[in-house]
C-alpha positions in Angstrom: -26.2 36.9 -145.3 -27.8 34.0 -143.7 -24.6 32.3 -142.9 -23.2 35.4 -141.1 -26.3 35.7 -139.0 -26.0 32.0 -138.0 -22.3 32.5 -137.2 -23.1 35.5 -135.0 -25.8 33.6 -133.2 -23.5 30.7 -132.7 -20.7 33.0 -131.3 -23.2 34.6 -128.9 -24.5 31.2 -127.7 -21.0 29.8 -127.1 -19.9 33.0 -125.4 -22.9 33.0 -123.1 -22.3 29.3 -122.2 -18.7 30.0 -121.4 -19.6 33.1 -119.3 -22.0 31.1 -117.3 -19.3 28.5 -116.5 -17.1 31.2 -114.8 -16.9 31.0 -111.0 -18.8 33.9 -109.4 -16.2 36.0 -107.6 -18.7 36.7 -104.8 -19.2 32.9 -104.2 -15.8 31.9 -103.0 -17.1 29.9 -100.1 -15.4 26.5 -100.0 -17.5 23.4 -100.4 -18.1 22.0 -96.9 -16.2 18.8 -96.0 -18.5 16.0 -95.0 -18.6 15.0 -91.4 -16.8 11.6 -91.1 -19.1 8.7 -90.2 -18.1 6.6 -87.2 -16.1 3.8 -88.5 -17.1 0.4 -87.3 -14.6 -0.7 -84.6 -13.1 -4.2 -84.5 -14.3 -5.8 -81.3 -12.1 -8.8 -80.3 -13.2 -9.1 -76.7 -16.5 -8.8 -74.9 -16.0 -9.3 -71.2 -18.8 -9.3 -68.5 -17.7 -8.8 -64.9 -20.2 -10.1 -62.4 -20.1 -9.1 -58.7 -22.4 -10.5 -56.2 -24.4 -8.1 -54.0 -22.4 -9.1 -51.0 -19.1 -8.7 -53.0 -18.1 -12.3 -52.1 -18.4 -13.7 -55.6 -16.6 -12.3 -58.7 -17.6 -14.1 -61.9 -16.6 -13.6 -65.5 -18.2 -14.3 -68.8 -16.0 -13.7 -71.8 -15.7 -13.9 -75.6 -12.2 -13.4 -77.2 -11.4 -13.6 -80.9 -8.1 -11.7 -81.3 -7.9 -12.2 -85.1 -11.6 -11.2 -85.7 -13.8 -13.1 -88.2 -12.1 -16.0 -89.9 -8.7 -17.4 -88.7 -8.7 -19.0 -85.2 -11.9 -19.8 -83.5 -13.2 -17.5 -80.8 -12.8 -18.6 -77.2 -15.9 -18.4 -75.0 -15.7 -18.9 -71.2 -18.4 -18.6 -68.6 -18.3 -19.0 -64.8 -21.2 -20.9 -63.2 -23.6 -18.5 -61.5 -25.0 -19.2 -58.0 -28.7 -19.8 -57.3 -30.5 -17.3 -55.2 -28.0 -14.5 -56.1 -28.0 -11.0 -57.4 -25.1 -9.8 -59.6 -24.1 -6.3 -60.7 -22.7 -6.7 -64.2 -20.3 -4.4 -66.0 -19.4 -4.9 -69.6 -16.0 -4.3 -71.0 -15.5 -4.0 -74.8 -12.0 -4.2 -76.3 -10.0 -4.4 -79.5 -7.0 -6.4 -78.4 -5.6 -6.9 -81.9 -3.8 -3.6 -81.4 -0.9 -2.8 -79.0 -1.8 -1.3 -76.6 -5.4 -2.6 -76.8 -8.2 -0.2 -77.5 -10.9 0.3 -74.9 -14.1 0.6 -77.0 -16.1 0.7 -73.7 -15.3 4.4 -73.3 -16.4 5.1 -76.9 -19.7 3.4 -76.2 -20.1 5.3 -73.0 -19.4 8.6 -74.8 -21.9 7.8 -77.6 -24.4 6.0 -75.3 -27.4 7.5 -77.1 -26.3 5.6 -80.2 -25.8 2.2 -78.5 -27.7 -0.4 -76.5 -26.9 -3.9 -75.3 -29.6 -6.5 -75.4 -29.7 -9.7 -73.3 -31.8 -12.6 -74.7 -32.0 -15.4 -72.1 -33.1 -18.9 -73.2 -33.6 -21.8 -70.8 -31.7 -20.4 -67.8 -33.4 -18.7 -64.8 -31.7 -15.3 -65.0 -33.6 -12.0 -65.1 -31.7 -9.0 -66.4 -32.5 -5.3 -65.6 -30.7 -2.3 -67.1 -28.7 -0.3 -64.5 -27.6 2.6 -66.7 -29.2 5.1 -69.1 -28.2 7.7 -71.7 -28.9 11.5 -71.4 -32.5 10.8 -72.6 -33.2 8.2 -69.9 -33.0 5.3 -72.3 -31.1 2.1 -71.3 -27.6 1.4 -72.5 -26.6 -1.9 -70.9 -22.9 -1.4 -70.0 -24.2 -1.9 -66.4 -27.0 -4.3 -65.5 -28.3 -6.3 -62.6 -28.8 -10.1 -63.0 -31.1 -12.0 -60.6 -30.8 -15.7 -60.3 -33.7 -17.3 -58.4 -33.3 -20.3 -56.1 -33.6 -22.8 -58.9 -30.8 -24.5 -60.8 -30.9 -24.2 -64.6 -28.9 -24.4 -67.8 -29.4 -22.3 -70.9 -27.8 -19.5 -72.9 -27.8 -15.8 -73.3 -27.3 -13.9 -76.5 -25.6 -10.5 -75.8 -26.0 -8.1 -78.7 -24.6 -4.6 -79.0 -26.7 -2.5 -81.4 -25.5 0.8 -83.0 -28.1 3.4 -83.7 -31.1 1.4 -82.4 -34.5 3.0 -82.3 -34.7 3.4 -78.6 -38.3 4.8 -78.8 -39.6 1.7 -80.6 -42.0 -0.6 -78.8 -40.3 -2.8 -76.2 -36.8 -1.6 -76.8 -36.5 0.3 -73.5 -37.5 -3.0 -71.8 -34.7 -4.9 -73.6 -36.7 -6.4 -76.5 -34.5 -6.4 -79.6 -37.4 -7.1 -82.0 -38.1 -3.5 -83.0 -34.7 -2.1 -82.3 -33.3 -1.8 -85.8 -29.8 -0.4 -86.1 -26.7 -2.3 -86.9 -25.2 -5.1 -84.9 -21.7 -4.3 -83.6 -21.3 -7.7 -81.9 -23.5 -10.6 -81.0 -22.3 -13.5 -78.9 -24.1 -16.5 -77.4 -22.8 -17.5 -74.0 -23.7 -20.6 -72.0 -25.5 -19.9 -68.7 -25.3 -22.4 -65.9 -27.0 -21.6 -62.6 -26.2 -23.9 -59.6 
């Protein structure tokens, strides 16, 4: 009798396990599809358009690397800035490896709360102030104002675009990248010559 009792118990256990595996008819809701994460864009071109306050001078600072990392070297060009001048600067970000080229600037503008440019000047007498903000009043950096005092200088500027920076961190709103965190979308060192 013992073996029949064990067999009956085994049948009940297996039956209960199988019954618990059945899909509940009341729970036919589909599993939600995850929201796609923003894919990192290929940035081949970072172009800074500088316009003097009197609109007499139009300068350009540019990084172009059509094939991305590896392959051919990037080409960096920078016009000489004038002493005792103020420039309004607009940044253009492109992926020119595609035809037609993709304007990433508009994506940055649409997602401005998730992006911020940083400008780290070394050696050159150039002061940078943000001229645009996101909906929360935090700087973005697609637009800025550069002031060159009446003193010639040579140096460099590192322009960095951060994705998902902590804009509330200490110093970030003032352009200090130290506590920004986030991911670097592009970082380029440009020569700065002020004459």
